[in-house]
C-alpha positions as CSV (number, residue, x, y, z in Angstrom):
1,M,10.4,-3.6,28.7
2,S,13.1,-3.1,26.0
3,A,16.5,-0.7,26.6
4,K,15.2,1.1,23.8
5,E,11.2,0.4,24.9
6,Q,12.4,2.9,28.2
7,P,11.3,6.6,28.6
8,D,13.6,9.0,27.8
9,A,14.4,10.4,30.8
10,A,17.0,13.0,29.8
11,S,14.9,14.2,26.9
12,G,11.7,14.9,29.3
13,A,10.3,14.0,25.9
14,G,8.4,10.7,27.1
15,L,10.1,8.9,24.4
16,S,9.5,5.4,23.0
17,K,10.4,3.8,20.4
18,T,6.9,2.8,19.3
19,R,6.1,6.6,20.0
20,V,8.7,8.0,17.5
21,V,8.4,4.5,14.8
22,E,4.4,6.1,14.5
23,E,5.6,9.9,14.4
24,A,7.7,8.9,11.8
25,V,4.9,7.3,9.8
26,R,2.7,10.1,10.1
27,L,5.4,12.6,8.9
28,A,6.4,10.2,5.9
29,D,2.2,10.4,6.0
30,R,2.2,13.8,5.2
31,E,5.7,14.8,2.8
32,G,6.8,11.5,2.0
33,A,9.4,9.4,2.8
34,D,11.9,12.0,0.6
35,G,11.1,13.9,3.6
36,L,12.1,12.1,6.8
37,S,14.9,12.8,8.6
38,M,16.0,11.9,11.8
39,R,16.5,16.1,13.0
40,R,12.8,17.0,11.1
41,L,11.6,13.6,13.3
42,A,13.5,14.7,16.7
43,G,11.6,18.3,16.3
44,E,8.4,16.5,15.7
45,L,8.7,15.4,18.7
46,G,10.0,17.6,20.4
47,A,13.2,16.3,21.5
48,G,17.2,16.3,20.6
49,A,17.6,14.4,17.2
50,M,21.1,12.7,19.1
51,S,18.1,10.9,21.7
52,L,16.4,9.1,19.1
53,Y,19.7,6.9,17.9
54,H,18.5,5.6,21.6
55,Y,15.4,3.7,19.7
56,V,16.7,3.2,16.6
57,A,20.7,2.7,15.5
58,N,20.1,4.5,12.3
59,K,17.7,6.0,9.6
60,D,17.6,2.1,7.7
61,E,16.6,0.4,11.0
62,L,13.8,3.6,11.7
63,L,12.4,2.4,8.0
64,D,12.9,-1.5,8.7
65,A,10.0,-0.2,11.7
66,M,8.3,2.3,10.2
67,I,7.7,-0.4,7.0
68,D,6.6,-3.2,9.6
69,V,4.2,-1.0,10.7
70,V,2.3,-0.9,7.6
71,F,2.9,-4.7,7.0
72,D,0.3,-5.3,10.4
73,Q,-2.7,-3.2,9.2
74,I,-2.4,-5.2,5.9
75,E,-5.2,-8.1,6.6
76,L,-3.7,-11.4,6.5
77,P,-5.1,-13.9,3.8
78,S,-7.3,-16.1,5.8
79,G,-7.1,-19.9,6.1
80,D,-10.9,-20.5,6.3
81,T,-11.4,-20.1,2.9
82,D,-10.6,-20.8,-0.8
83,W,-7.5,-18.9,-2.0
84,M,-8.6,-16.9,-4.6
85,S,-10.9,-15.3,-2.0
86,A,-8.2,-15.1,0.5
87,M,-6.4,-12.9,-1.4
88,R,-8.8,-10.7,-2.6
89,Q,-10.1,-10.2,0.6
90,R,-5.8,-9.3,1.2
91,A,-4.9,-7.2,-2.0
92,V,-8.1,-4.9,-0.6
93,S,-6.6,-4.2,2.5
94,A,-3.0,-3.8,1.5
95,R,-5.2,-1.5,-0.8
96,E,-6.5,0.4,1.9
97,V,-3.7,0.1,4.2
98,L,-0.9,2.2,0.8
99,A,-3.5,4.6,0.4
100,R,-3.3,5.8,3.2
101,H,0.7,5.4,3.6
102,P,1.8,5.7,-0.1
103,W,5.3,6.4,0.8
104,A,5.6,2.9,1.8
105,I,5.6,1.5,-1.6
106,G,8.5,2.1,-2.6
107,L,10.2,0.5,0.1
108,M,8.1,-2.5,0.8
109,D,10.2,-5.4,-0.7
110,S,13.8,-2.9,-0.5
111,R,13.8,-4.0,3.2
112,T,16.7,-6.2,4.6
113,S,15.9,-6.8,7.4
114,P,12.4,-7.6,7.7
115,G,10.4,-6.9,10.9
116,P,8.2,-10.1,12.5
117,A,5.2,-8.4,11.5
118,H,6.4,-8.3,7.7
119,L,7.1,-11.6,7.8
120,R,4.4,-12.8,9.7
121,H,2.9,-11.7,6.2
122,R,5.1,-13.6,4.2
123,E,4.6,-16.4,5.8
124,A,1.1,-16.3,5.3
125,F,1.1,-15.0,2.3
126,T,2.7,-17.8,0.4
127,A,1.6,-20.5,3.0
128,C,-1.4,-19.6,1.4
129,L,-1.1,-20.1,-2.2
130,R,1.4,-23.5,-1.4
131,K,-1.6,-24.7,0.2
132,A,-4.2,-23.7,-2.4
133,G,-1.7,-25.6,-4.8
134,F,0.9,-23.1,-6.4
135,S,4.7,-24.0,-6.8
136,V,7.0,-22.8,-5.1
137,V,7.6,-20.8,-8.5
138,M,4.3,-20.1,-9.4
139,A,3.4,-19.1,-5.9
140,T,6.9,-16.2,-6.5
141,H,5.1,-15.6,-9.8
142,A,1.8,-14.9,-8.1
143,G,3.3,-12.7,-5.4
144,W,4.9,-10.7,-7.6
145,L,1.8,-10.9,-10.0
146,L,-0.5,-9.1,-7.3
147,D,1.9,-7.0,-5.6
148,S,2.7,-5.4,-8.5
149,Y,-0.8,-5.0,-9.3
150,V,-1.6,-3.7,-6.1
151,Y,1.5,-1.3,-5.6
152,G,1.0,0.1,-9.3
153,F,-3.0,0.7,-8.8
154,V,-2.5,3.1,-5.8
155,L,0.1,4.9,-7.6
156,Q,-2.0,5.9,-10.6
157,A,-5.4,6.8,-8.6
158,A,-3.3,8.5,-6.1
159,S,-2.5,11.1,-9.2
160,L,-6.2,11.1,-10.7
161,P,-7.9,13.6,-10.5
162,F,-11.0,12.3,-9.2
163,D,-12.5,9.9,-6.5
164,S,-15.8,8.8,-7.3
165,A,-18.5,8.7,-10.3
166,D,-20.0,12.0,-9.6
167,E,-16.2,13.5,-9.6
168,F,-15.0,11.9,-12.7
169,S,-18.9,13.1,-14.3
170,D,-17.8,16.9,-13.5
171,M,-14.4,16.3,-14.3
172,T,-15.4,14.8,-17.8
173,E,-18.2,17.0,-18.8
174,G,-16.2,20.5,-17.5
175,V,-12.8,20.0,-18.1
176,Y,-12.3,17.1,-21.0
177,L,-14.7,17.4,-23.2
178,P,-14.5,20.7,-24.2
179,Q,-11.3,19.6,-25.0
180,L,-12.8,17.4,-27.8
181,P,-13.8,18.4,-30.8
182,P,-16.0,15.3,-32.0
183,D,-15.1,15.2,-35.7
184,E,-11.2,14.9,-34.2
185,F,-11.7,12.5,-31.5
186,P,-15.0,10.6,-32.6
187,Y,-14.0,7.9,-30.3
188,L,-13.2,9.7,-27.0
189,N,-16.1,11.9,-27.4
190,E,-18.5,8.6,-27.3
191,S,-16.3,6.7,-24.6
192,A,-17.2,10.0,-22.5
193,A,-21.1,10.2,-23.0
194,A,-21.1,6.9,-22.4
195,L,-19.0,6.7,-19.1
196,V,-20.8,10.0,-18.0
197,A,-24.7,8.1,-18.9
198,A,-23.5,4.9,-17.3
199,G,-22.9,6.7,-14.1
200,Y,-19.0,5.4,-14.3
201,D,-17.0,5.3,-10.6
202,P,-13.2,4.6,-11.3
203,A,-13.0,3.2,-8.3
204,E,-14.8,0.0,-9.3
205,E,-11.7,-0.3,-12.0
206,F,-9.6,-2.0,-8.5
207,L,-11.6,-5.1,-8.5
208,F,-12.4,-5.7,-12.1
209,G,-8.4,-5.5,-12.7
210,L,-8.1,-8.0,-9.3
211,D,-11.0,-10.6,-10.4
212,L,-9.3,-10.8,-14.2
213,V,-5.5,-11.4,-12.2
214,L,-7.1,-14.1,-9.3
215,A,-8.5,-16.4,-12.7
216,A,-5.5,-16.2,-14.7
217,L,-3.8,-17.6,-12.0
218,E,-6.1,-20.3,-11.0
219,P,-5.8,-22.6,-13.7
220,L,-2.1,-22.6,-12.9
221,R,-2.2,-23.8,-9.9
222,D,-2.0,-27.9,-9.3
223,T,-5.2,-28.9,-7.8
224,G,-4.0,-33.3,-8.5
């Protein structure tokens, strides 16, 4: 056990770096990264603020460790299937993880001292694309495109006032349609009515868009 993993006997809080980082993630999940401070975190842990510096040198090191926790939760692209299936499952996993930790989205690619899970993830991601025949440059393009799609979708979905087909239907019929006079907004009325009748589920949009992105990338790899 390293010095930073040793319990903090002086504070009596039974601290370790793992516990400090896990509590920081929980705090950020509740209040966002802007609500995280060393003093606030110490209060959540029932410890003195200065005692945290025994485990992390500063807030940047803490954020690096928190982002590593997030990357560790995302499923790595599998080497046992075709690249599209591997990247599809990785994107689905990333969306689920980031929906739990939306504060992490703005920090995922900003860290200059990535942790081991972060590096393993990027290595597996890049290896999947390179082994599928993408050039270095094209694999980089693909990485930016896929991550931008996942991050953007999670941010947009987090702000929607509905999560399911039933909630969409209730919101459309009870809130939106009364604001749309048919003679003024005929196409919006038509769309709303048709979507409600079809049992439209907004949750299906992620896979619809993801499959279009993957299909657009497929011709760009060198299959020779």
